[in-house]
N, C-alpha and C positions, 0 to 999 in steps of 0.2 A: 407306723410303729409295729415292730415285730410281735411283741407280747404286751398286752395290757391287762393288768389285774385291777379290778375295781370293787372296793368295799367288800372284800371276801371275809366271810365268817365261817369257820370250820369248827366242828365239835367232835369230841370223843365222848359218846354217851351224854352225861349231864355236865361235862366239863368243856368249857369253851377254850379252844386252842388259838384261834385267830380272831381278832376283833376289829373288823373293818379295815383290813389291809389293802392298800392300793399302791401299785408301782408300775413303771413302764420300762421296757427294754427296747432300745432301737437296734436295728440291724448293725452288726459289727461291734456292739458294746461288750465290755467286760464289766459286769456288775457284781459287787460283793455284798452279801448279806451277813451282817455281824450280829452277835448276841450270845448270851450265856446259855448253858444247858437249860432246856425247858422254855426257851423264849418263843419257840414256834417256827424255827428255821426249817427243820426237816418237814414239819407239817405243811409249810408253805410249798415246798418242792413237791411233796406227795399230792397236794391238792392240784397244783398246776399239771402234773403228769397223769391225773385221773385215777390215782390209787385211793384217794379219798374224795367224796363229793361234798362241795361246800353247801351249807344251808342257805346262804345268802350271798349275793354279789355275782359278778360276771368275770369270766376270763376269756380274752380274745387272743387268737394267734393268727397273724396275717389277716386280721379283720374278721375272722370267723370265730363264733362262740364255740368254746371247747369244754366249758365247765359241766356239761351233761354227757360228754362223750366218755367211752371206755378207754382204758389205758392203751390198748393196742391201736385203736383208731388215732389216738394222739401221737403215738410213735410214728404211725404212717404219715401223719401230717408234717413231721419233721422235728419232734421234740424228743430228745434222748436224756434219760435220767440215770446218772451214776450214783447209786445209793450209798448212804453211810454204812460202814461195816463191810463194804465190798461185795458181799452176796454173790460170790463166784460159785461155779460148780466144781468142787474140789477134786472129785474123782474123774473129771474129764481133762483132757490135755489143754494146754494153752491155745493151740490151734482151734480146737473144737469150741472152746469158750468164745473165741473171736468170731467163729462162724455163726454162733447163735446170735451174736449182735446184728448180723445181717439178715435175720429171718424174714424181715418185711420186704426185702429185695432179692429173695432167693432165685427169682427168674433171671436176674442180671449177673450171670456167672463171670463174664469179663470184668464187670464193675467190682464184684466181690474180690477177684484176684488183684485188681489194681488197689483196692482199699486195703487189702492185707499187706501189700508191699509198702503202702504209705505208713501203716502202723509200725511195720518193722523198721522203717527209716526213722520214725520218731523214737522208737524204743528198740534199739538193736538187741538188747538182752532178751526180748521176747522171741526174736527170731532164733537166737541160740537155744532157747528153751521151748521151742514150739511143740515138741513131743513130750514135754515134761507135764506131770499132773499139776493142775493149778494149785492144789492144796499143799504142794511141797515148795512153792515159791516163798521168798521172804515177803514181809509185809509191804515193802516198797515196790517189789516186783508185782505183787498182786494188785496194788493200786494202779500201776502202769497198765496192767491187763484190763482192769475195770474201765479206765479211760479209753483204751484201745477198743474194747468191746462196744462202748458207747458211741464211738466214732464210726463203727462199721455200718451203722444204719444210715450214714450220710446225713446227719441231722442239720437243721437250720439253727437250732438252739440246743446247746449242750449244758445240762445242769449237773453240777458237781457238788456232792454233799460231803463235807469234811475230808478232802483228799489227803490232808496231812496227818490224820488221826492215827496214832500208834506207829509212826514211821520214824526211822532214824533221821536226825537233822540233815545229814549229807544228802540223803535221798529226797527229803522234803524240798531242798533247794533245786534239785534236778527236776522234780515233778512240776514245780511252779515255773521253772524255765520253759518246760514243754507247754504248760497251760498258756503262758504268755505268747509263745511261738504259734500255737494253734490259733489264738485270737488274732495275731498279726497277719495270719494267712487268710483271715476273713470269717472265722467261726465266732458266732455270738455265744457268749458264755454267762451263765448265772451261777455264781460261786458262793456256796455256804461254807464259812470257814471261821474257826475260833482263833486262829493265828492272825489277829487283826493287822499287825504290822506288815506281814508278808502279803496278805490279801489286798490291803489298800495300796501297797506299793506297785502292784501290777494292774489294779482296777482303774476304770475311768470314773465310775460313780459307786456310791455305797449307800446302804440302808442299815439302820440299827434297829433291831427288834427287841422289845422288852415285854415279857408276859403277853405275847400275842399282838402287840401294837407297834407300829413304826414310830419311834420317838425322835429320830434324826435321819436326815438324808442330805445328800449333796455330792459335790465332786470329791473324789477319793482324797486328793491332797488337802482339801479343806477339812475333811473328817479327821485326818491325821493330826491336825492342830487343834481340834475341838477338845476342850478341857475334859468334858464328860467321857469322850472316847479314850483320851490319854490315861485317865484315872482307872477306868473300868476294864480296858482291854489292852493297854500298852504298858501298864505298870509304871507310869510316870507320875 
């Protein structure tokens, strides 16, 4: 198993955000994490990537415990986290934002050049805008840049937090096409997304978080037909 999260409890001060969360991600999986605002989805990704330290439980990546490691060490092991709200460097160019994504492999200049070309083939608009300031891009273009930056570290696991947030529907469709394409090329993806219909249609498996606990899990197709999911997330 590539990623194993076991009985994780994460707190913000006196408030418990995750309550004994367990999940597994196999190599090549595309896993969707669903849940309303405040359910703990972002906290889960931040805990896995080392931005928050859990109070209890374990996280293993490729059989190695990472729940006490710093975020930079976790990136070096092969975990890339594309945060909610994009978090770009707006006064830097598209090209320099992408280069920053490769900081853990800065000695591999040929590999960085190859990686840059791969990103430009996935997102041709970024090649056209490579010298443009990131802050002047549209919301959809910025999200493409975030995903591209995340891929520049050559991760084994790509974690995406709400990639459709604040983006026009046409571009949402394009971004999810690319996410599916990246996965089909072999990239393991953990996807946090409020757009349950789109997320479950491209995922292999899914988990539903409510107030810090996993209340449902299973194959994505099965979750699409679950009454609770249909009522809460699909508007059926």
